[in-house]
N, C-alpha and C positions, 0 to 999 in steps of 0.2 A: 504494499500499499505506500510507503514511503519512499522517497527517492534519496532523501539527506535529512541530517538534522544539524542545524548550524548554531552554536553557542558564543555568547559573547566573551569575550576574556580580557581583563586589562593586562596581563603580562603573558604572552602568547607562550615564551620559551618556559616559564613555569608552569602553566597550564600543560603545555606539551610535555613535561617531565611526569606530571600526574597522569595525564591520559595515556601516555606510552606505559606507564607501569601498570594501570587498572585494566587497560584494553590488551597489553601483552598478554595478562593472563588468560584472556579467551582466546588467543591465538592470533590478534592482530599485530601487523608489524608496526613499528614507529611511525609517528606521522610526518608528513613531508610538507615543507614549509615552501609555498609557492611565491613567486617574484612580489607580491602585494603584502605579505608576511601573514597568510593566513595559514593554518595548519589542518591537513587532511589526513583522514584514515579512510581507506578505501578497502570495501569487501565487496564480493560478489553479489550480496543482498543491498549494498546502500552505503553511502558516504556520511562519516560523522565529521563535523569541521569545527574550528576555533577561528574567532575574528575579532580583531577590536571592532565595536561599532562604527558603522559609517558614519554617521552623524556627530562622529566627534567626543560624544560624552561618553561618560565611565561605561563600563559593562555592569549590569545590575542582574540579578537572579528574578525570575517571574514569580510573584507569590502565588503558589499553587500549581507550579509547574514541577513536573518530575520527569526525567527522562529516563527509561527502562532499558537494561542490557539482560539478554537471556543468557542464562547459565545452565549447563549441562548438570550439574549436580550440587547440593550444598557445599560439599567441600570447595568447590571452584567459586562458588559465591564469598565464601569466608577467604579465601585466597584474595579475590578481587578486593574484597573489603581492607584486609591488611595491607594489602599494596598500595590503597589509597591513602591510608591513616598515614603509612610510610613514607609517602611522597606528597604531603602539604593538604591531604583532605582532612575534613574533620566528621566523625561520626554523627549521624542525626537520626532522629525517629527512635523507635525503640532498637534494642541491640539485634544484630543479626539472627534470625530464627523464624521458626515455622508460624505462619498466621493463616486463619482458616474464615471464608466467609463465601457467602453466594453458593455454597456448597462446592467449593475449590480450596485445596489445601496447597499452599505455597511457601517457597523459603524466600524470605527477603533480606536485604543487608541494603541500608541507606546510607549515602555520604554526601556531604557538600564538598565540591571543587574549590582550588584556591580562590575563584571569582564569586563564589557563593552558589552557584547552581546547585539543584538537588539532584543526584541521579541515584539510581536503585539497582541492584542485582537481583533478578527473578528467576527463580527454578521452580516451574509447575511440577508439583508432585502427583503420582498417582495414585 
C-alpha cells in the first residue's frame, strides 16, 4: 500500500546512526545519503527516508503518529529496541512485551528516535 515513509530529522548523521542500527537488526543495509543531504533506506517493499524539513523549520514529531516496523519474532523486536536505545533513542510507552486487543496478540516495542519521532517494532503472534 505504501511506497515510502519520510521523517523529518534535525541532525541527519545522528538519525542515520540510529536508523542504521535499528533497521540493521531487520536486515536493512545502512542508509544512503543523496546529494541533497537526505538519507534513504531501500528495500524491495518500500523506502524509508530521513530529511531536514523543506520549509527550513526544525523537525518535530507528529503527536499521535507512530511508524511501525515488522519483526519476525519477539527476540528480533527486543534486539531492535536495544539497538535503538544504544544509538540515541529513548524508550517510550510500556516496556517491550505482549499486548492483546481486538482478538489479536502482538509483541510491541516502542522508541523515540533522536528527533522525537515515535517508532514501533511489531510482531504479530499466532
